[in-house]
N, C-alpha and C positions, 0 to 999 in steps of 0.2 A: 757744527764743529765738535760736538760732544764726543765723537769717536776718539779724539786724541787723549781723553782721560784714560782710556784702556792702555795706551802706550806705556804709561807708568805703572799701572796696576798689574799688568801681565808680563812679568820679567823672568830672567833665567832662574833655574832652580839652584843657583849657587847660594841662595839664602832661604831661610824658612820664615814665613810670615805668620804672625798670630795677631788677633785683634781682641780688644776687650769687649765683653758682652754688653749690649744695651741694658740699661737699668729700667726696671718696670716703673711706669708712671702711676702714681696713686690716683684713686678715683676722684678725689677732690681737687687735683691739680688740673690746670688748663692744658690742653694739648700743646706741645712745643715741637719745633723742628728738630729732626734727628739727623746727625751726621757723624762721620768718623774720619780719621786720618789714616791713609794707606801708606805703608812704609816699606821700602826695599833697601837692600844694602849690598855692597860688594867689597871684598877684602883685597888688599894689594900687598900684604906682607908688612909694609912699613906704615900702613894707614888703612882705615876703614871709611868708606864714603857712604853716606846715607842720602837717599832721595825719598821724597814723600809728596803727597798731594791730598788736599781735602776731597771728600767724596762729592761735594756739591758746590755750586757757585755761591750760594748764600753763606756756607761755611767758610769758603775762601775769603769772601769779603769780610766776615767777622774776624777771622784769624789774621788778616792783614792789619787789622786794628789792634787786636790784643797781642799778637805775636806768638811765637812757638818757644817752648823750652824743651831741652833734651836731657834725659836722665839716662846714665849708663849704669848697668849692674854688671859688675865683673864676677864671673863664676870660676872658682878654682876647681881642682880635680875632684874635690868632694862636694862640689856644687854649693859651697858656701858663698853667700852673696855680699858684695860690697857696693853700696849705692854711691853715685857721684853725680852732681849737677854739672853738666858740660857747658851750659849756657847761663852764666850768672845774669847776663843781660839778654832778655828775650830776643829772638831773631825776628826781624821785621823787614819788609821790602825796603830797598834803598829809597831815600827821598829823591825827588826828581833831579835836584841839583847834583847829587852824587852820581846819578846815572850819567849826567852830562860830562862829569869830570873823569869818571872811571872808564867809560867806553868811548871809542872813537865814533864819530858821526857816521862812518861807513858801516858800522855794525848793525846790520838789519835786525838781527834777533833782539838786540838790546833796545832798538827803537820800537819794535813791536811791543815788547814787555812794558816799556815806559808808557806807550800809548794806552795799553790795556789798563795800567794802574792809575794813570793820572790824566789821560786824555779826555776830551769831550766825547759825547755819544757818537758812535760810528755812523749812525743814521739820524740826521736832524729832523727828518720828516715823521716824528712820532705822532701817533693818533692821540685823541683825547679820551678822557674817561677811562672805562675799563680797558679799552684798546691800548691806552698809553701804559697801563700797568703791565699788560702782556708784552708790549714792545720793549719795555725796560727790562723785563725778565729775560727776553731773548738776547738783548744787548749784553746783559750781565753774563749769561751763559757763554756768549761769544768771547768776551774778555777773558773769562776763566779758561776756556779751551785753548785760545791762542797763547796765553801765558804758559800753560802746561807744555804746549808744543815747543815753543822756543826755549824753554828751560831744558827740555830733552836734548836740543840741538847745540846748546852752548853752556858749558859748566859755569862760566862766569855769570851768565844771565840767571842760571839756577840759584847761584849764591845771592845775586842781587834781588831776586824775588822771594827769598827766604824759603826755598824749596830744596836746599842742598846743605850738607854739613860734612866736613872732613875731619875725622878724629885721627890725629897723628901720634897721639900718646897711647900706643898700643904695643903689645908684645906678640911676637910670632906664636902661633898655635894657641893664642889666648881665646877664651870664650866670653862673649859679651852679649848682654841683652840691652838693646836700646829702646827707649820709650820716648815717643814724640807726642806732646800734649799741648793744649792751649795754655798760654801764659796767664790768662785771667778768665773771669767768668764771661761766658758767651750769652748775651742777652737774647731773649725770645727763642732760645733753643739750647741744645746740648750737643757737643762734639766729643766723641769718645776718643780715648788715647789709642794710638797705633804703636805696635811694637814689632821688633824683628830680632831674631837670635842669629849671631854671626860667630863662626869659628875662623880666626884670622890665619888661615893657611895660605900657601902660595896661590897667587891669583890663577884662575882657570885660563886655559888657552882660549883666545878670542875666537868665537864661532864666525861663520860667514854665511850669507844667504846663497842660494843656488837658483839659477834660472831654470824653470821647468820646461819651457818650450818657447821657440820663436816662430811666428807664423808670418808668412809673406803674403802681401796683397799688392794691388796696383799702386806703386809709389808709396806704399805704407808697410811698416813692420810693426808687429804686435808681440810684446814680451809678457809672459806669465810667470809668476813665482808665488810660492805658498805664503799665506798668512800664518805666522806662528806666535805672534805676540812678543817676540824677542826684540823687534826693531821698531824704532820710532819714525824712521824715514830711510830713504835710499838715494844714492847717487848713481846715475846711469851714464855710462861712457860708450862711445862708438868709435870704431876705426874703419876707415875706407881703404887701408893699404894692407889688409890681411893681418892686422893685429900688431903692427909695429908702433904706430902712434895712435893714441886714443884721445878723443876730445870729450870733455865733460858737457853733457847735454842740459843739466839743470844746476843752477847756482844755489838754489834752496833745496833741501831734502824733499824728495817726492814720496807721496803716499796716496793710494787710491782709497776713497771712502767706501764703506759698506753701503749698499743701497737702502733707501728708505722704503719699507714695505707699503706705505701709503702710496708712493709713486707707482709701484707695481700694480696696484688696484686700478689706477687711472689709465695705465698703458700696459696691457698684458703682453703686447708684442715683444717687450724687452725681457720676458721671463728667463730666456736662456742666458742673457748677459747678467741679469741679477743673480742667477744661480751661480755663475762663474765668480762674480765679485764677492760672494759670501765666503769663499775659500781661497781666492787668488787675488794678488795684486795684478793690475793690467796697465801696461804702459804702451802707448801708441806713438810711433815716431814717423815723421815724414821722410821718405827716401828721396834723395836728389835724383837718382837714376834707377830705372829698372834694369834687371839683369846685371847688376853690380853687387858683389859680395860685401856686406857690412857686418862687422864683428862687434858684438855687444858684451859688456860685463857690468856688474853692479857691485856696490858696497853698501852695507847697512850702517846706520848710526843708532846707538841704543840710548836709553834714558840717562846714561852717565856721560853722554856726548862722546862716546868712543866710536871710532870708525873702524869697521871690520876690514879684514883682508878682502881681496877681490874674489868674486865668484868665478866659477868656470865660465868660459865664453860660449856664445852661440852665434851662428852665422845666418844671416837673412839676406835673400836676394829677391828683390821685388820683381813682379812679373806683370805682363800686360793682361789685364782682365776685361778690357773694354771690347765688347763685341762689335763687329761691323754693322752698318745700318742695313736693316732687312730690305729685300726687294719688294716692289709693288707688283702683285700679280694681276694680269689682265685675264679676261674671260677665256678659258680653254676652248679650243675649236675642234669639232669633229671633222676629220679629213675623209676617211673611208675605211671600210672593213673594221679593224680594231685599232685604228690610229687616231690619236688625239694630240693636237699641237698646243704646247704651252708657250705663252709669251709673258715677259716681265720687263720691268725697267728699274734702273737704279740711278737715282739722281746724282749720287756722288760715290765714286769708287775710291776707297781708302788705299793708301800706299801699301798697306800690309794685307789687303784683301787677296786671298789665294784663289777663290772661285766658289762654285756652287755644287750642291748635291740636290737632286730631285727625288722626292719621296712620294709614295702613293698609298692610299688605304681605301677600304670599302666604305667606311663610315667616317664622319668628320672627327670623331674622337679616337680614331686609329684602331689597331696599331698600324704604323706606317712602315713601309719597306723602301729601301734605297734602290733607285732604278739604274743609276750610273755608278759603276765601281771606280772609275777614274774621275777625279774632280773636274768639272767644267771650268774653263778659263774665266777670269774675272770679267772679260769683255763680253761674254756670252749673254744673249737676251732671249733665247728660245730653245725649246727641246721638244722632240716628238716621241710620244709613247706609242710604240707599234703593237703593244700587247695589252691594251686596256681591257678591263673587265667588260664582257659582253652584256652582262646582266647587272642592273643596279648602278649606283653611282661610282665615280672615280674621283676621289678627293686627293688633291695635290698640294704639297708644301715645298717651296724652294728654300733651301738652307744655305745662307751665306757663311763662309768660313774664312778666318784670317790665318796668317802664318803660324800663330801660336796656339791654334786650336779653339779660339773663341768663335761661337756661332750665333747666328740670329735667324729665326724662322719667319717666313712670310705668313700672312693670313691664308688659311686654306681656301682653295678654289675648286669647284666641282666641274667635271666634264662628263658627258654622257655619250654612250654608243646607242643610237636609236634601237628600241626594242618594242615591238607591238605584238609579240607572240605570247598568248596567255599560257599559264602552266596547265599541265594535264589535270583531269578531274581526280580529286583525292578519292582513295578507296579505303576499305577496311573499317568504316565507321561503325562502332558498336558502343554499348553502354548499359547502364543500369541505374535504378533509382532506389535509394535507401529509404527506410521508413521515416527518417527525419526530413525528407524532402531534398536531400543532397543528390544531385545528378552527376554521374561520372561518365565522361565520354572519352573514347580512345580511337585512334586511327593510325594508318600506316603513312610514313613519311613519303612525300613526293621525291622523285629521283633527280629533278632538276637541281642545279647548284646555285640558282639565284632565287630560291624561295625565301621571301622575307618573313612569311608566317602564314597563319590560317585564321579565317574568320568563322565564327559559329553562329548559326541562325536556328530559330525554333518557330513552331506553329502548333496550334491546338487541334488541327485537322490537316490531313495531307493535301487538301485542296484549298487551304487558306494561304494568304500571303505570309511568307516566312520573314520574321523580324530578326535583325542582328542583335546578338547578345554581347559579344565582345566589343570593346571600345576601339580596337584596331587589330592589325595582324599580330599574332602571337606565335613565337617559334616553337612552343611546346607542342608535343603530340598528344596532349590530353587536355581536358577542360573540365572544370567543376562548376556546376550551376546550382542554384538553390530555388526551389519552386514550392508553392503552396499545394498541399494535398487536399485541402478543404474546398474542392471545386466540383462542379458537375461533370467535367470531362475526366475520363478515366485513362486516357492516353495522351502522350505528347510526342511530337516529331521533331527531329533535329537534322540539319544538313550542315556541311562545311564547304568552304571555298578556299583555294590556295591563292596567295598574292605574291607576286615577285617584286624585285627592287624597283622596277619601273611602274609599279602599281597596276600591272595587268592582273585581272581576276580570272580564275578558272570558272568553268560552269559549276553549278552545285553538284555535290556528291549525291549518291542515292540516299534517300531519307531513311533514318533509323527510327522505328516506332518503339517507344518505351512505355510500358504499362506502369501507371502510378500505383504504389502500394495503397491498399484500401485501409484507411484508418477510421472510416465512418461505419458503424455497425448497421445492419439492415433494420427495417421496421418489423415489428412483431405482427403475427397473424391475429385475427379477431374471431372470437367464438360466437356462434349464433345457432339458433334452433336447438336449444338444449331440451332433450326429451328423455325422461326416465321410463324405460321399457322393462318388460319381463326379462329380456335377454341382456339388459345392461343399460348404460347411459349412452344415448346417441347424441351426437352434436356435429355441426358443420363448422369448418374453419375457413374464413376468408383469407386467401393467400396474401403474403407480404407484397407491398407495392415496390420493393427494391428490385432493380433490374438484375442484380447479381445474386439473388436468392437461389440457394441450391437445395435446401432441405428444411424440415421442421421436426422439432422434438416436442412431444406432448408430455406434460408432467401432471401427476396427481398427488394430492396430499390429503391425508385424513386429518380430522380435527386436531389442531395443536401439533402436527407432525411436519417435518420438512418435506418439500415436494421431491418426488422421484420420477425419473422418466418411465413412461409406460408404452410409448409408441413413437415410431419415426416414419416420416413420409417424405418422398421426393417432391420437389417443386416442379409443377407441370405448367409450363408457359401456355397461355391462351385460355385457361379456365379460371373461374372466379374463386371457387372454393373446393375443398375436399371433405369427405365424410369420415367420421371416426365413431365407432361404438366400443365402449369399454365393457367387455363381458366378464371382467374379473372382479366385479364389485361384490360386496357382501351386504346382506340386509341390515337395516337399522344403522346406517352410517351416514355421516355428513361428509361430503367430499368437495374438494376444491380442484378445479382444472385450470392449468395455465399452459402456454406454449411459447417457444422461442424459434426464431428464424436463424439459420446458418447460411452465410454467403460463401462465395467461391474462394475467399481468402481466409475462411474458417472463423470469421468474426461472427459473434452471436448477438442477436438483438436483446434488448431488455425483455423480461417476462411480459407476456400479454396481460391485459386486465383479467383478474381471476373470475371464474364463474362457479357457482355452487350447485350441487345436486344432492338431494336427500333420498336415500334408498329405504323404502318401507318394506316390511315383511307382509306382503299381501298376496292373495291367491289370484291367478290369472283366469279370466273368464273367456269363453269362446268368442272369436271374432265375429263382428257383424258382417254378414255375407250378402245382405240385401241391397247394398248401395248400388244405385244406378246413376249414370250421368250421360246427357246428350246435349248437342249444340242446337239451339233454336235459331235458324238462319234469319228468320224475319225479325225476331226480337233482339238478335245479336247478343245472346247470353247463353250461359251453360246452366241447365237445370239439373240439380242433384237431388235425389230422394232416397229414402231408406225406410225400412220397417224394423222395429225392435219392440217386443211386447213384454220384456222382463219387468217384474215388479220391483220396487225398492226406490231408495232415494239416490238418484244419479242424474248426470247431465252428459251432453255430447260435446266432443271436440272434433271439429272438422279440420283436417290437414290437407294441404295441396302442394304439388310440385310442378312448376312451370318450366317447360323446356328442359334444360339440363340441371336445373336447380334441385336441391334436396327438399324433402318434405319439410313443411313448417306449418304450425297451427295458424289458421286464418279466421276461424270463428268458433264460438261456443254457444250451445242451445240448451234450453231446459228439455226435459224428457218428453213433453207433449209435441215438440217440433219434430217434423219428419221430412223437411225439404228446405232447399236453399238455392237461390239464383246468383251465380257468379257473373257480374256485369262486365261488359266491354273487355273480354279477353283479347289478348294480343293475337293478331292474325298470323297464321303459318306456324304455330307452335303446338306442342303436345301438352295437354294438361292432365294431371293425375290427381285423384282424390281418394281419401280413405277417412274412415270415421271410427271413433273410439268412445265407449261409454265409461265414464269415470264415476265410481261410487264415492259418495261423500263420507261414508263411515270407514273408508279404507278396507272394506271387505273384499275388494278385488275389482280390477278393471278389465275390460275386454282387450284382447290383443288386436293389433292392426290387421285388418282383413285385406283381401285382394283388392287393389285399387281399381276404381273406375277410370277408364282412359277415354279422353276426347281429343280428336285432332281438329284444330281450327283451320278452316280453309283460308287461302290467301285472299 
């Protein structure tokens, strides 16, 4: 009930209100309750009436005991002040006995005020302990609020509760400052003085409230009008004869409370109503009859117990908003061709039931179209749809309508025209794979009008079983998949199938083969058989094991220098290695050789393991030309011999090349050795041998001579 406090505090602008500032509490003082007296005033020419109210229930209780005193300060044209005490005896509420003698027992407002001041607790079921303290505070707030309310509604009650004072000793156009203050010390707190400045001019024309709108419902009417703080309550009147005779609907003033925000948190469904009640008063009236005009008008009552003139009137006519009972749909039945028969029943046909509309949709959620332009009579229980959809479902809703336009819809029922024909095979499937593994597929739409969607399938090989990727038919003409590129398979295949509304599936489309982007670099080649010759540095490179290798780049770096490319070779499938001789070397240098593989997606392998070669400045000696080799069939070995009679400190290196392999050193011998047996050679291959003399003092090595060749029989 605290909202009624505002009815006194927020009054017309015929007065100017000012309040004393709260005094600062010193540090060594104990905290006390703070309150004030709010004062308003209205001039009538021959008198000035004051109304006031304490700001809190505790202050009201204290001031009922100490009483109020009123001081008037008369201001002349020069604003000279003359102070007068208007209440030699403090104003206090009437004793209970005086209430009984002054007011008739039928005066409800006086009875409420007396009960608030002197009655027992409103609720005898108070809790104990801390709960009792809280309950008593709530009861005190209620007594305070109800007292302020009835003081607004009845001037005599306002006087009796010491909340009103009439100053009749005033002059017209006089300027007066009134101060209302406690008559004594308020224990356990402080209540500040309230003041108001009044110019006693002719009283202002009484305002009146206005109804903003009237809304009609089924046997109900709802009135809205603005909250503006001017009025403490309202009287509502209604006329059923066009405004000739009005009847008062409420004996006590009506006011609609602002909603409690805590209640909104508990029930958010009332948010719209709560928002309305923040700015509008809402009054709901029961209408005896629908379709009868009822005229409404209101009057306001302010804090001075003045009743306003009548507002303008609004007319409300209730209307039937009760829908008929919906029909019960039976299972639709296929007849033939495109015909489906609908059946329904209605247990009770209302007197105002006008008939039915039959609606149809492809899906249960609509949109629905009306099949009959003319409403079917109320006694109808069947309808035949001769143009049902051939493909997919037919969902039907029967709508019952009454004479005032209220409708009720049945539960949807589905009918089917049998369809066993699958869609045509989808065409135009194409796509691509991005480097992040995103697969983009596109295709051409089927021409059938009953296509529900498409399913997408994939396989890692064209002869594998294709697995469905999509969860169900999708109407889109494109699909995005995500795959891992770190796999052994380099391609992926996709197919699609079309699905109609009867779940018939087309045959698979032609598969589209998509190549996966290569993100794995190839393996590097491996250097072998490094030989420093007079013509340069010779070496063999074992090719990369990567299936998509395309070429190789050989790099050379001198000591402490960056490697630079010196040669490029194509990858030749089917061979193990390729040979490279670097003829651009310079004497007395240390060289490092590395190589990289390039695949068909231009990815490069890491550098191979480096190999080193040292180029010495030595003279080249003549090749050894006496090497001979023959195959001993009985011993199953190859006998190699040579003759070399040069003097000096040297040794021999024998190199061999088996089949298509390159030459590589196989043995070394001191200079006294002049033969060697190569045991268990492989059958059916060609073996080549060459020998070189290497001087230990770097004075020069022999060049490679013409190789001895032996063909091993099968």
